[in-house]
C-alpha angles and dihedrals in degrees: 000000000000122000095256095055090044091055093046094049098040093051095048096043098079093058092046092051090051091049091052094047095048091046089057103035101047096059089046091052093048089051090050094241103102096147132142099252100053093035095054093039091056097036098058097061093036092051091048091052095045093048092047092050095042100043104037120102131199126201112257146128111313111218089226125233148180115322112266097030125108093248093056114107107285090005098144095045092045096058113114122224100239097071091049096050091042090057091050090048093052091047093048093047090049091050094050092048093048094047089053093046097037117141123229104219105168100129107086110250101120139001102292093062090042089059091047092052091046089052092044090059091048092048093052101036108019096213145074149262109044112238119235093226091211090163088069087067096045094270135302117340128184093228094055124092127178102193128104136166109306092008115086126200103226134158096350094311142071115258120195119234120241133034120302099235099091095041088051088056093046095048097075089055086054090053089055105034109006117222091342090056092050096052090048089058088074094066091043093053090041090057088049088054091054092046093047092049090051088052093053091047090050091052099044103031106018139280093262090063095050096088091051091050092049092048095048093051095041094055098048112108095233091056091048090046101050094043092056091054131048098256120162090229088080100070090035091058092048092050093046098047092040092049092052090048091052091049088054091049090055087068091059094058127081106282113272093351123145093260091053091048094051092049092047090051092051092045091053091046092051092051093044094049089064083082090061088055099039124011090212086064084089087075094049096051098048091097087058089062091056092043093052089049090052090053090049090050089054089052093247114152089211088071092063092046092049092048091048093051091046091050092050094048099042091039090056089053094048093047092049091047096052095041105036106016101037096130089056092051089047089054089052093046096118092058099028097057093056089045091053090048091051090048091052091048092051090049093050092046090050092051091050092048091050091050092050093050098040097048093035094237087142101350097111092048092048092050091050090048090051091051090049091051091051091053097041138071098269095093091056092044091051090053091052090046090055091059092044092053090054089050090051091055089049091053094043096098089059093061106026141048111187117218133169122194112220114264101173139031090261090053090053090052090051090051091055091046093052090047090053092053091045090055092049091050094043092242126147106279111244114137093190092067113114098182089214090139086071094058095114089050089053087060090046092055092056105037102026133227098285094053093044093051091048089049091054090047091048093049090050092049092048097049089051091050093047094050088051090055094253132127096022090176087072096055099092098037091047093048093049095046095047094042095051097037093053092051095046093048092049095046117007091180096206139106099275101229117119141264083017094062091050089077088074089058098047094060093079111318098081097036090047095049091046088051089056089045093056091045091053090047092052091047090051093050091052091051091049090050090052089056087068102258115150126249093258093055091045093049092047091049092048093052091045091051093051090048090049089056093044095054098071090040090055093044088063100036100033096092093043090048092073101028121104120205137172093032128164099022096119094053092043092052092046089054091049092051092050090051093059113096123242115277091015124171109199122212116188114206101180126069104227093047091049092048093051104034110025095093091033091061092042095047110024096034096034091225127134109253137184139166131225124240117255091253095052115127128211087258090057090051092050090050091054090047090052090051090053090051090052088052089058095253137117113246116219121193113210133193142140099259133044094234090058093062099030094092089065103044145309110331116239125184111227100169134031119165129171113185142132130264131196113279119241130229135176108189105026142037114291121259139158130020138262127224119256125195125179127185131180124189128185139191131189115221114223119248109267 
């Protein structure tokens, strides 16, 4: 296999493997039989088929393209080995670093541990929802509650927050390596993100630029951050970048052949399955709907295949959301309903556009208008507008201060959290501040001024080329990057502490802008070469330019690069589980312990667990303990301090962990760590 084909196949394979696994695991979960034996037995042949369909190539007429890209004549065969092996070296180095520095978030404080506990339940039980196990406490009792952050009590059961896609991917690692295996999936998926990004750069910009793209993304702090923690952005990035790469590969196949159709179907499925991982993926894939419609309007069979794959993937996410994650979607109702309305509007508009073009109701006029646009001043004006929009985001803090009054209990908690950080950082205390007006500066912290300016230049160049009818392979990637970036910058929709808020940028904003950066760099190098400078000068200038962009990235991420946080949680939780007596029924009487450990005890320890209401008295707790005794179990009272469990028996410390967590900032790039101490004490009430 030559170097070009190796690069193409290796960078598309992660997304195809995820497509195959989700296609097998979701039906098994919905049937309540998500277990290792049937999952592996089905996955092996499905994965083999998907990889064969997605990675095979057939000789045909290349559509041609810009010199240096993979769709140029002879592009695959002309690829040298050094870019390919450089990409693999960057990916391998990133993986090793992240495995060494990997965090162990298994105690529920924020999303990564919530996903681990969701996946732990799936790995051990293979079905949803999670039963309350009220019989273990002597039956229902008014003072008992079974909900905790990210785990809703709904309809007589506990329903995990979030979509099931990422937990389904984590669960096999749990079958193999337990909690350690699950947390190590973050570096593995992070390395796949870097590899997939390099593949997209190789396709759109050129193979020689793939190592630079991989290195730029790998060293950004958001990429380092999310791939040390089990964030759902990881599989979403792999599916998105892999789907775009497959859509590009469709262009290399004979038009409307079977190979092109299969790849288009798989590309649409990969992009659609983002919804199964993250419900806001509906927003990101809306440009794919319009793009598929455009292909259909041009009588390209690939449009039908793309639309079909997108419908299957996104449909699977919507079905899972409304059947197994409904409380979560209800919580997101205020943002989800408008998103669904926008999605419906885009779908209707696409259908109408396809009808107009296919039946020539307005097709001739639209084609003439497109030709006039290509010849006119609009392409240049759009390029200028791109730069002006960036300038407007830069000036936004001068004219706007974004605030959001709390509307729910979770909002009130976020207000108190922001106020705490403001006090630590000596900022004016206003918990309603969202700091969204600083969103462009968030990007600036992580990619630096040189890369951001080159990204703006690249975006301006590309919109001019696209409006002139050039570089059609960029149409879908450009539309998705601009569409998502604009919305995220306007309304990030996340608690604004960093590095936490950087996860919103890494989904597509930072990879997309870096893609534009690399494109602009390649364009600049070509122009310099045309001025008559020799290869040595061009190579030296290229390396110097990449280094110039890497310096500000490393200034932000350098400290984080070698800092370990969230260590020791897996061992601490294992010790706590071993300390619980056989046939225990755990009652948590203190809020922070219940928030952090209720699902941990239920899932990791495999022990029935509940929490008491805030108004519960010691007599209520003793009554519940007596009910557990009558059920033939051993009640265990759990809290954070010995004096909180002392009224019920002899206090015993079952968990003590002193570690470090990521520091938090609001108005500057993150740096440093904060201390984190967790204690759990238990007591066993005597049998009445």
